[in-house]
C-alpha positions in Angstrom: 10.4 -8.5 16.1 12.2 -8.7 19.3 13.4 -4.9 21.2 17.0 -5.3 22.3 18.2 -3.3 25.7 21.2 -0.4 24.5 23.8 0.5 26.9 23.0 2.8 29.5 18.9 2.5 28.4 16.8 3.5 31.4 14.4 1.4 33.0 11.2 2.4 34.2 9.5 0.0 37.5 5.6 1.1 37.9 3.9 -0.6 40.7 6.1 -3.8 40.8 4.2 -7.0 43.0 7.8 -7.4 44.1 7.6 -11.3 43.2 10.7 -13.1 43.5 12.6 -13.8 39.8 11.4 -17.4 38.4 8.1 -17.4 40.0 4.7 -16.5 39.1 1.5 -14.7 41.1 -1.1 -17.2 41.7 -4.5 -16.3 42.7 -7.2 -19.0 43.9 -10.5 -18.4 45.1 -13.0 -16.1 44.0 -11.4 -12.8 44.5 -14.8 -11.2 45.8 -15.3 -12.6 49.0 -14.6 -11.0 52.1 -11.8 -13.2 54.0 -11.3 -10.1 56.8 -11.4 -12.3 60.0 -10.3 -15.5 58.6 -6.4 -15.2 58.3 -6.8 -13.4 55.2 -7.3 -9.7 53.9 -9.6 -7.4 52.1 -8.4 -5.5 49.2 -9.3 -2.0 49.6 -11.4 -0.2 46.6 -10.8 -3.1 44.0 -14.2 -3.4 42.9 -15.3 -6.4 40.4 -16.0 -5.0 36.8 -19.4 -5.6 35.5 -17.5 -5.4 31.8 -15.5 -8.5 31.9 -11.9 -7.3 31.7 -10.9 -8.8 28.1 -14.4 -7.5 26.9 -13.1 -4.8 24.3 -10.4 -6.6 23.0 -11.0 -8.5 20.3 -12.7 -5.6 18.5 -9.4 -3.2 18.9 -8.2 -1.9 15.9 -5.4 -3.0 14.2 -2.1 -1.4 15.0 -1.6 0.7 11.2 1.8 0.9 9.7 2.6 4.4 8.8 3.7 5.2 5.1 7.4 4.9 4.8 7.5 8.6 3.1 5.6 10.0 6.2 7.8 8.4 8.6 11.0 9.9 6.7 9.1 13.2 7.1 8.5 12.8 10.6 12.0 11.6 11.3 13.8 14.6 9.7 11.5 17.1 11.7 12.6 15.5 14.6 16.1 16.1 13.4 16.1 19.6 12.2 16.1 21.3 15.9 19.2 18.9 16.6 21.0 19.6 13.9 23.8 22.4 11.6 22.6 22.6 8.4 25.0 20.4 6.7 24.5 17.7 9.1 20.7 18.6 8.1 21.5 18.3 4.9 23.5 15.2 4.9 21.3 13.2 6.8 18.0 14.4 4.7 20.3 12.3 1.8 20.7 9.7 3.9 17.0 9.5 4.5 15.9 9.9 0.9 18.2 7.3 0.1 17.0 5.3 2.6 13.0 6.0 1.1 13.5 5.6 -2.2 16.3 2.2 -1.8 16.3 -0.3 0.6 13.7 1.1 2.7 10.7 0.5 0.5 11.7 -3.1 -0.2 11.9 -3.5 3.7 8.6 -1.3 4.2 6.8 -3.8 1.5 8.1 -6.7 3.8 6.7 -5.4 6.6 4.0 -4.4 5.3 3.2 -8.4 4.1 4.3 -10.3 7.2 1.9 -7.9 9.2 -0.9 -8.9 6.4 -0.4 -12.6 7.2 -0.4 -11.9 11.5 -4.1 -10.7 11.9 -3.7 -11.7 15.4 -1.2 -9.5 16.6 0.6 -5.6 15.7 3.4 -5.1 13.3 5.2 -4.3 16.7 4.8 -7.1 18.7 6.7 -10.4 17.9 4.4 -12.2 15.7 3.6 -15.8 17.0 5.7 -17.4 14.2 5.3 -21.3 16.0 1.1 -20.7 14.7 2.3 -20.6 11.1 4.5 -23.7 11.6 3.6 -25.7 8.1 2.3 -29.1 9.9 0.4 -26.5 12.5 -1.5 -24.8 9.8 -1.6 -27.5 7.3 -3.7 -29.6 10.0 -6.1 -26.7 11.4 -6.8 -25.3 8.1 -7.7 -29.2 6.6 -9.8 -30.0 9.9 -11.6 -26.6 8.9 -12.0 -27.7 5.7 -13.4 -30.9 6.3 -15.9 -29.4 8.6 -17.3 -26.9 6.2 -17.7 -30.7 4.0 -19.5 -31.7 6.6 -21.7 -28.9 7.2 -22.5 -28.7 3.6 -23.4 -32.4 3.5 -25.2 -32.5 6.7 -27.3 -29.0 6.0 -26.2 -27.2 8.5 -24.0 -24.9 6.9 -25.8 -21.3 7.1 -27.1 -20.3 3.5 -25.3 -18.0 1.7 -27.4 -14.5 1.5 -27.1 -10.6 0.9 -28.5 -8.5 3.5 -29.4 -5.4 2.5 -30.2 -4.0 6.1 -28.3 -6.4 8.0 -28.5 -4.4 10.8 -32.3 -5.5 11.0 -32.4 -8.8 9.4 -29.1 -10.8 10.3 -30.5 -11.7 13.5 -31.4 -15.0 15.4 -35.4 -13.4 15.0 -35.5 -12.9 11.6 -33.5 -16.8 10.9 -36.4 -18.3 13.2 -39.1 -16.5 11.5 -37.5 -17.9 7.8 -36.8 -21.4 8.7 -40.6 -21.9 8.9 -41.8 -20.2 5.7 -42.1 -22.9 3.0 -39.4 -23.4 0.8 -41.7 -22.9 -2.4 -42.1 -19.3 -2.3 -39.4 -18.7 1.2 -36.7 -16.7 -1.4 -40.3 -14.1 -2.3 -40.7 -13.6 1.7 -37.0 -12.7 2.0 -37.1 -10.0 -0.9 -39.9 -8.6 1.1 -37.3 -7.4 3.8 -34.5 -6.9 1.7 -32.9 -10.5 1.7 -32.0 -12.1 -1.1 -30.5 -15.9 -1.0 -27.6 -16.9 -3.2 -27.8 -20.0 -5.6 -25.4 -22.5 -3.0 -25.4 -25.4 -5.8 -21.6 -24.8 -6.7 -20.5 -26.8 -3.1 -21.7 -29.9 -4.5 -18.7 -29.7 -7.1 -16.3 -28.1 -4.6 -15.1 -31.1 -3.5 -13.8 -34.5 -4.5 -14.1 -33.2 -8.2 -11.5 -32.8 -11.0 -11.3 -31.9 -14.3 -11.0 -34.4 -17.0 -9.3 -34.2 -20.0 -10.7 -35.2 -22.9 -10.9 -34.5 -26.9 -12.4 -31.0 -27.7 -14.0 -30.8 -24.1 -13.0 -31.4 -20.9 -15.3 -33.3 -18.7 -16.0 -33.2 -14.5 -15.7 -35.8 -12.3 -17.3 -36.0 -9.2 -17.3 -38.9 -6.3 -19.0 -38.0 -3.1 -17.8 -41.2 -2.0 -14.5 -40.4 -1.7 -12.9 -40.4 1.9 -9.2 -39.7 1.1 -7.2 -36.8 1.0 -4.8 -36.1 -1.8 -1.4 -34.5 -0.4 1.4 -33.4 -2.5 5.2 -33.3 -1.4 8.3 -32.7 -3.2 6.3 -34.1 -6.8 5.5 -37.0 -4.7 1.9 -37.9 -4.3 0.7 -39.7 -0.6 -2.9 -40.0 0.1 -4.9 -41.3 3.6 -8.5 -41.9 4.7 -9.8 -38.2 6.4 -13.0 -39.3 6.8 -14.4 -42.7 8.8 -16.9 -45.2 7.0 -19.7 -43.2 8.2 -18.8 -40.0 6.4 -16.8 -37.9 10.2 -13.9 -37.2 10.2 -11.1 -38.8 11.8 -9.3 -38.0 14.8 -7.3 -35.0 14.8 -4.4 -36.5 16.0 -4.5 -39.1 13.6 -4.6 -36.2 10.6 -1.6 -34.4 12.7 0.2 -37.8 12.7 -0.5 -38.6 9.3 0.7 -34.7 7.8 4.2 -35.3 10.1 4.8 -38.2 8.7 4.6 -36.6 5.2 6.7 -33.7 5.9 9.4 -36.3 7.3 10.0 -38.2 4.2 12.5 -37.4 2.3 11.8 -39.2 -1.3 13.7 -37.1 -3.8 11.7 -35.6 -6.5 10.7 -38.0 -9.0 12.8 -38.4 -12.3 9.7 -37.7 -14.4 7.1 -35.8 -12.2 3.4 -36.4 -13.3 2.0 -33.3 -11.7 3.8 -31.2 -15.1 0.7 -32.8 -17.4 -2.0 -30.9 -16.1 0.4 -27.7 -17.2 0.0 -29.3 -20.6 -2.5 -28.0 -23.8 -5.6 -29.9 -22.8 -5.5 -32.5 -26.2 -2.3 -33.3 -25.6 -2.9 -34.4 -21.8 -6.0 -36.0 -22.7 -3.7 -37.8 -25.6 -1.2 -38.6 -22.4 -4.0 -39.6 -20.1 -5.4 -42.1 -22.1 -2.0 -43.7 -22.4 -1.8 -43.9 -18.2 -4.9 -45.4 -18.5 -3.5 -48.2 -20.7 0.0 -48.6 -18.6 -1.4 -49.6 -15.6 -2.5 -46.7 -13.3 -5.9 -46.4 -13.7 -6.7 -47.2 -9.7 -3.6 -44.1 -8.5 -5.1 -42.0 -11.2 -8.5 -42.2 -9.9 -7.2 -41.7 -6.4 -6.2 -38.3 -7.3 -8.6 -37.6 -9.6 -11.8 -38.2 -6.7 -9.8 -37.3 -3.7 -11.5 -34.8 -1.7 -8.6 -32.0 -2.2 -5.4 -31.8 -3.3 -3.0 -29.8 -0.2 0.5 -28.8 -1.4 3.1 -29.0 1.0 5.9 -26.8 -1.0 9.3 -26.3 0.8 9.2 -22.7 -1.0 9.5 -19.9 1.5 7.9 -17.0 0.5 10.7 -13.9 -0.1 7.5 -10.9 -1.1 4.4 -10.1 -2.0 5.2 -11.1 -6.0 6.8 -14.0 -5.2 4.1 -15.0 -3.0 1.8 -14.8 -6.0 4.2 -16.5 -8.6 4.1 -19.5 -5.8 0.7 -19.6 -5.7 -0.6 -19.0 -9.5 1.9 -21.5 -10.8 4.6 -23.0 -8.5 6.7 -25.3 -9.2 5.0 -27.1 -11.8 5.6 -30.4 -10.4 3.8 -29.5 -6.7 0.3 -28.8 -8.1 -2.3 -30.9 -9.9 -3.9 -28.3 -11.2 -7.3 -30.8 -12.3 -8.6 -30.8 -9.0 -11.3 -28.5 -8.1 -9.0 -27.1 -5.3 -5.3 -26.4 -4.4 -4.6 -26.0 -1.0 -1.0 -24.8 -1.2 0.8 -24.0 2.3 4.8 -22.8 2.4 7.3 -24.3 4.8 7.0 -20.6 6.4 3.3 -21.5 6.8 1.6 -19.1 4.1 -1.4 -20.8 2.6 -3.4 -20.3 -0.2 -6.2 -21.6 -2.5 -5.5 -22.3 -6.3 -8.9 -23.0 -7.9 -9.7 -24.4 -11.3 -12.7 -22.1 -12.9 -14.8 -24.7 -14.8 -16.5 -26.1 -11.9 -17.7 -22.7 -10.1 -17.5 -19.2 -9.5 -15.1 -17.3 -7.2 -18.2 -16.5 -4.9 -18.3 -19.9 -4.2 -14.6 -20.1 -3.2 -14.5 -16.4 -1.3 -17.2 -17.8 1.1 -15.5 -20.9 1.7 -12.1 -19.3 2.6 -13.9 -16.9 4.4 -15.3 -19.4 7.0 -12.3 -21.6 6.8 -10.1 -19.1 7.3 -11.9 -17.7 10.6 -12.1 -21.4 11.6 -8.8 -22.5 11.7 -8.0 -19.0 13.5 -10.1 -19.4 16.1 -11.0 -23.2 16.8 -7.4 -24.2 16.6 -7.6 -27.9 16.5 -4.1 -28.4 17.3 -1.6 -26.0 18.6 1.9 -24.8 18.0 4.6 -27.9 18.9 2.0 -30.4 20.0 3.2 -33.5 19.7 1.5 -36.2 17.8 0.1 -38.9 19.3 2.3 -42.2 18.9 0.6 -44.2 16.1 2.0 -45.8 13.3 0.9 -43.3 10.2 2.9 -45.4 7.8 0.0 -48.1 7.5 -2.8 -45.3 7.1 -0.5 -43.2 4.7 0.2 -44.8 1.1 2.7 -43.3 -1.4 1.0 -43.0 -4.8 3.6 -45.2 -7.7 2.9 -44.5 -11.4 3.8 -46.8 -14.2 5.6 -45.2 -17.0 6.4 -45.9 -20.6 8.8 -44.3 -22.6 5.7 -42.0 -24.4 4.9 -41.2 -21.3 8.3 -39.8 -19.8 8.8 -37.8 -23.4 5.3 -36.5 -22.5 6.1 -35.2 -19.2 9.5 -33.6 -20.3 7.8 -32.1 -23.1 4.9 -30.5 -20.6 7.8 -29.6 -18.3 9.9 -28.0 -20.9 6.4 -25.6 -21.7 5.9 -25.0 -18.3 9.6 -23.4 -18.0 8.8 -21.6 -20.9 5.8 -20.4 -20.1 6.9 -19.2 -16.4 10.2 -17.8 -18.4 7.4 -15.2 -20.2 5.0 -14.9 -17.1 5.2 -11.7 -14.6 3.3 -10.3 -11.6 3.5 -7.4 -9.2 1.1 -5.9 -6.7 0.8 -2.5 -6.2 -1.2 0.2 -4.3 -2.6 3.7 -5.3 -3.4 6.5 -2.3 -6.9 7.4 -3.3 -10.1 4.7 -2.3 -13.7 4.3 -2.3 -13.9 6.7 0.1 -13.0 9.6 -2.2 -14.6 8.3 -5.2 -18.2 8.2 -4.0 -17.8 11.3 -2.4 -17.3 12.7 -5.6 -20.8 10.8 -6.8 -18.6 8.4 -9.1 -18.8 4.7 -9.0 -15.3 3.3 -7.8 -15.7 0.4 -9.8 -16.3 3.0 -12.8 -13.3 5.0 -12.2 -10.9 1.7 -12.4 -12.3 0.4 -15.3 -11.6 3.9 -16.8 -8.4 4.0 -15.9 -7.8 0.5 -17.4 -8.8 1.8 -20.5 -7.1 5.0 -20.2 -3.8 3.5 -19.4 -4.1 0.8 -22.1 -4.9 3.7 -24.4 -1.9 5.5 -23.2 0.5 3.2 -23.6 -0.7 1.4 -27.2 -3.0 4.2 -29.0 -5.8 1.1 -28.9 -9.2 1.2 -27.7 -9.6 -2.4 -26.3 -12.0 -5.1 -25.4 -12.6 -5.7 -21.7 -13.9 -7.9 -19.5 -15.1 -8.2 -16.0 -16.9 -10.5 -14.8 -19.5 -10.7 -12.0 -21.7 -13.5 -10.0 -25.5 -14.5 -11.2 -25.6 -16.2 -7.9 -29.2 -14.7 -6.9 -30.6 -16.6 -9.4 -30.5 -21.0 -9.3 -28.0 -22.3 -10.9 -26.6 -18.8 -11.5 -22.8 -18.5 -12.7 -21.3 -15.8 -13.7 -22.2 -13.0 -16.7 -19.6 -10.7 -18.0 -19.7 -6.8 -17.8 -18.2 -5.1 -20.7 -16.4 -2.0 -19.4 -15.2 -0.3 -23.4 -17.8 1.8 -23.6 -18.8 4.5 -26.2 -17.9 6.6 -22.9 -14.9 5.4 -21.8 -13.6 5.3 -25.3 -14.8 9.1 -25.5 -13.2 10.3 -21.7 -10.0 8.2 -22.7 -9.6 9.9 -25.6 -10.0 13.2 -23.9 -7.7 12.7 -21.1 -4.7 11.9 -23.4 -5.3 15.7 -24.5 -6.6 17.3 -21.7 -6.2 21.1 -22.8 -8.5 20.6 -25.1 -11.3 20.4 -23.2 -12.7 22.7 -19.9 -12.3 21.3 -16.3 -16.5 21.2 -16.5 -16.5 18.8 -19.8 -14.1 16.6 -18.2 -15.9 16.0 -15.6 -19.0 15.7 -17.0 -17.1 12.7 -19.1 -16.4 11.1 -15.8 -19.8 11.6 -14.6 -21.3 9.7 -17.8 -18.8 6.9 -17.5 -20.2 6.2 -14.0 -24.0 6.2 -14.5 -23.1 3.7 -18.1 -21.4 1.6 -16.1 -23.9 1.2 -12.9 -26.0 0.5 -15.5 -23.8 -2.5 -17.1 -23.6 -3.9 -13.6 -27.4 -3.6 -13.3 -28.3 -5.8 -16.2 -25.4 -8.0 -15.8 -26.2 -9.0 -12.1 -30.1 -8.8 -12.8 -29.1 -11.7 -15.6 -29.6 -8.8 -18.8 -26.3 -9.1 -19.9 -25.8 -10.5 -23.2 -22.8 -12.6 -23.4 -24.0 -15.7 -21.4 -27.0 -15.8 -23.9 -24.9 -15.5 -26.9 -23.1 -18.4 -26.0 -25.8 -20.2 -25.0 -27.1 -19.6 -28.6 -23.6 -20.8 -30.1 -23.7 -23.8 -28.5 -27.7 -24.5 -29.1 -27.4 -23.9 -32.8 -23.4 -26.2 -32.8 -25.6 -29.0 -31.0 -29.0 -29.0 -32.6 -28.4 -27.8 -36.1 -24.7 -28.3 -37.0 -24.0 -24.9 -38.0 -23.6 -21.9 -36.9 -25.4 -18.2 -37.8 -22.9 -15.5 -39.3 -22.8 -13.7 -36.1 -20.5 -16.3 -34.9 -18.2 -15.9 -37.7 -18.2 -12.5 -37.5 -14.4 -10.9 -37.1 -16.0 -8.4 -34.8 -17.6 -11.3 -32.6 -14.0 -13.1 -32.4 -12.1 -9.3 -31.8 -14.9 -8.6 -28.8 -14.2 -11.9 -27.4 -10.1 -11.0 -27.5 -10.1 -9.3 -24.1 -6.9 -7.5 -23.8 -8.1 -7.0 -20.1 -9.4 -8.9 -18.0 -10.6 -7.8 -14.5 -12.1 -8.7 -11.2 -12.9 -7.1 -8.1 -12.5 -9.3 -4.7 -13.9 -8.0 -1.6 -13.4 -10.9 1.9 -12.4 -9.5 4.8 -10.2 -12.0 5.4 -8.5 -12.4 2.3 -5.0 -10.3 1.9 -5.2 -10.3 -1.9 -5.5 -12.7 -5.1 -4.8 -12.9 -8.6 -6.0 -14.2 -11.8 -4.5 -15.1 -15.2 -5.3 -13.3 -18.3 -7.8 -14.7 -20.4 -5.5 -14.0 -23.9 -1.8 -14.6 -24.6 -0.9 -11.0 -25.0 -3.7 -9.1 -22.2 -3.5 -8.7 -18.2 -5.2 -10.5 -16.0 -5.6 -7.7 -13.1 -7.1 -8.8 -9.3 -8.1 -5.3 -7.4 -8.7 -4.6 -3.9 -10.9 -1.7 -3.3 -10.7 0.1 0.1 -11.6 2.9 1.9 -8.6 5.3 1.4 -6.7 2.9 -1.3 -6.9 0.5 -4.1 -4.8 -2.5 -4.3 -4.2 -3.9 -7.5 -2.3 -7.7 -8.9 -1.4 -7.9 -12.3 0.0 -10.3 -14.3 0.8 -10.7 -18.2 1.9 -13.5 -20.3 3.3 -11.6 -22.8 6.1 -9.0 -24.2 4.3 -6.0 -22.7 6.1 -4.2 -20.2 4.4 -4.9 -16.7 6.4 -1.6 -15.2 5.2 0.4 -17.8 1.2 -0.5 -17.7 1.7 0.0 -14.2 3.1 3.7 -14.4 0.2 4.0 -17.3 -2.2 2.6 -14.6 -1.2 5.1 -12.0 -0.7 8.3 -14.2 -4.7 7.5 -15.6 -5.5 6.9 -11.6 -4.0 9.9 -10.5 -5.9 12.6 -13.4 -8.8 11.3 -12.6 -8.4 12.0 -9.4 -7.2 15.6 -10.3 -10.2 16.3 -12.1 -12.9 15.4 -9.7 -10.7 17.4 -7.6 -11.2 20.6 -9.9 -7.5 20.7 -10.6 -5.9 21.0 -13.9 -4.1 18.5 -15.8 -0.1 18.6 -15.1 1.1 16.0 -16.7 
């Protein structure tokens, strides 16, 4: 933000060098050289620093944004000695109105902008040009291809968990472990408390689509594909981004091709094909067969085998909740939701990845995003306002055309109507709670356990039900491990949730003991699930085996309790990645909540989604109240509400 000088503002000049306006100070040569006696002058007392001038710059902590309520309190403290009592009361009213009204909205906008400008501080001019849609789309796309090339050439660093990184995340350890035979390298690594993660899912990260089939979908991966799919305003464009030998085309070509696509003024098609990927799967399977039969085999193949889908939106992000809406479901016509992932770039340069879950899990995507974000922000392939090299991008970029009959047009129209209805029922809200893992760990409880307990307490407080919940965890420590399910709802959380509904009936010691038991049991569940000792995936495998090999299902799978357990009203997942501002996930049942949460040292951020008639604001209030009760009891204070 620019700071303008007001009338009568003081100017300070400190040690100005006396340069004429419009000229710059140019220093050439070796400044440490003694030029005395050679027509020059010698700097007195200026000793060259052993530590480079900007050595500490990159590790300086970021300027924090104060809490709005703290800023208002400090503002009023400064005003009080300067005003009469009547004047101060008037100022307090104005300040509090601002704090609870427009000020809150503005503060949230400032926080959002700050999160998206990690290279600077919130009081400096953000380099908006770095987020120019074309520039960022080019840089991120190139970083993605660099990642792809590193994986395919086996030069991507393996994903490894270091329990003591200061000892093992070193060049010495890497040079040692690389010579250990592959047959027992994991056992050797474990002796040093180093645990490698399965990386096979990266194979499906690129050139993959989920194909709609009747009853069960299939995955298609074509590593021979060399083209990128770009969606803009519901139109489909492709161009080869890899050369015949697998290397990337020139940066200038990518920049020029994307600039050409952004300059295309083609309107939104009357029947945008991408809506079909939002339809029910069997309906989409039928319509896909009609697409193929109507002469669209080659065009559809280009879409489905493209390395990834780049979605260039004309939307501008308004606030953090609008950002979640754009990145979760967009406008329906500018996403191909069956691709392994869609990279989304809005008009203001905000970026996110929307990924399809069947091929892989969030841990794979988080690592991928971390690498791509760091590379695209540190190793810029193109600079802001960089001119494209003159070339005929029109010959490199091909706009795909689809042949539609009346049946397909009706199918797209219906899909669009269904999508619009689903969007109207959908709501999302990002909220923050002002206690974090530092306090919870200090009190001897698992932060994740307390968060999951709070979900149960919130739902019980609102709807009078103890409900099934679902928290996925990674089993990537095992070969081709995917995920297991942690079932946070337990006898301990039920007992504790019921007790906190009527806390006056229990002593403080009893309530605190219940919290500790919930924590201990939840940690046990995490250890079992991450160690491959959960029950959900085992039962699923047995169910599939019974169906395919025996042709019948045992009674356990027809038990109403089995179906009830798998109707998880609360689906949540903990996201942690230093380059991730926030994420979002959809509910897994129509009448449930999807909750992505991020645990920081001093706060917990929740991004909550709902597709049902449940009032999201009511649930948020109940969740905050539940967390507050937990914190109060851990502090040994009485619950007052």
